[in-house]
Residue, then its C-alpha position, 0 to 999 in steps of 0.5 A: x773563046x779558047x785560049x791555051x798558053x804554056x808558061x815558060x820556065x823561070x830561065x826564060x821570062x819575057x821581058x814585058x812581064x819583067x819589067x811589069x814585075x819590077x815597076x809593081x815591086x818599086x811602087x810596093x817598097x817605095x814608101x819608107x817608115x816616116x811616110x808610113x808614120x805620117x799615113x798612120x796619123x792621118x788614118x787615126x785622125x780620118x777615122x776619129x773625125x768620121x765618128x764624130x761626125x755620126x756618118x751613117x752606112x747609108x751615106x758612105x759613097x757606093x764605090x769609095x777608097x779607104x785606108x786602114x790604120x794597119x796601113x792596107x788601101x783598098x776599094x769597096x764597091x757597093x753599087x751592085x747586088x753584092x759588094x766587092x773589094x780589091x786591095x790596092x796591092x792585089x789584082x783579086x777582087x773579092x765578092x762579100x756576102x753579108x751576114x747580120x752581127x750583134x748590135x746592128x752590125x754587118x760582117x761581110x765574108x768571102x766565099x770561103x767563109x772568112x771575115x773581111x769587112x764589118x760594118x757599124x750602123x754608124x759607118x764605122x768599117x773595120x777590115x781583117x787581114x793577114x796583117x790585122x787578123x783582129x781587124x783594123x779600123x778604115x777611113x774614107x779617103x775619097x771616091x773610088x772606080x768600080x770594080x766591074x770587069x773591064x773588057x779586054x781586046x785581043x792584044x791586052x788579053x795575050x799581054x795579060x797571059x804573058x805576065x801571068x806566065x812569067x810571075x807563075x813560072x818564076x815561082x814554081x820554077x817549072x813548065x805548068x800548062x794553063x788552059x782558058x776554055x769559055x765562051x759566054x764571059x771572057x771577063x769572069x775567065x780573065x778574072x779567074x786567071x789572075x786570081x788562080x795564078x795569085x793563089x798558086x804563086x802565093x803558096x809557091x813562095x810560102x815554104x809551109x804551102x810550097x809542098x803542096x804544088x808538086x803535083x801540079x802540072x795544069x790549071x784549067x779554067x773553065x765555064x760550067x753551071x757551078x762555082x767550084x774548084x777540084x784538084x786531081x790528077x796534076x790538073x787544077x780546075x776552076x769551074x765558073x758560073x757565068x750566071x752569077x756574075x763575080x759571085x760565080x768565080x771561086x775566090x783565091x782562098x778557094x783555090x788554096x784550100x782545094x790545093x791543100x786538101x784531098x785531090x778528089x774532094x770539091x771546094 
């Protein structure tokens, strides 16, 4: 698979991508203060009920949907070798690595070493986000869908490219080339495209990180023998290792770190 796309300037976004962005914005802002308060009360009651029942980690579903008391909803997929997590309002799937913690707890971190989840032997789940950096208890709300990468047909793939092109052009306001070069794992390349462009968009929208993108001219997603991110000469190169599956795709945290540090360093 070899795909090369040129990002259109912000003045000429594709209509389909614009409709997609508007629909997402409407969903994100549809919930009002009253509904948020009711949801928070329900989450607290669910968390208390879970603790009272003494539900253990082993009895939690392999794939479940959860909502934190701070309002973040996410799916946790523990059916594979490494747990996967995806927030409802994000396209990125995080691959989590477990590390032991005191009292038998397990801390799950992303590939940049950031703490994402903490699980207790009794089944308690705490999620750590920018909204709740000290952690927020999460309660189980029902079964979830597997986070394994779906296969895309040619039409779906190009539609995804169009949406990503429109979003990143609006955020940066200039022409940036996006190149996908891979033969072994189309799904992993597509996942990397979503994650990488999301990271660039978030940086472009932040006054503290936008300047770090001034030298960015090309995004290259390619397959190799390791998972890495480099930024040099205006080219952001995201290298994937298909042999590792989802764990072979760098997270947005590593992409952002590479863009914020010296161009010659590999992350």
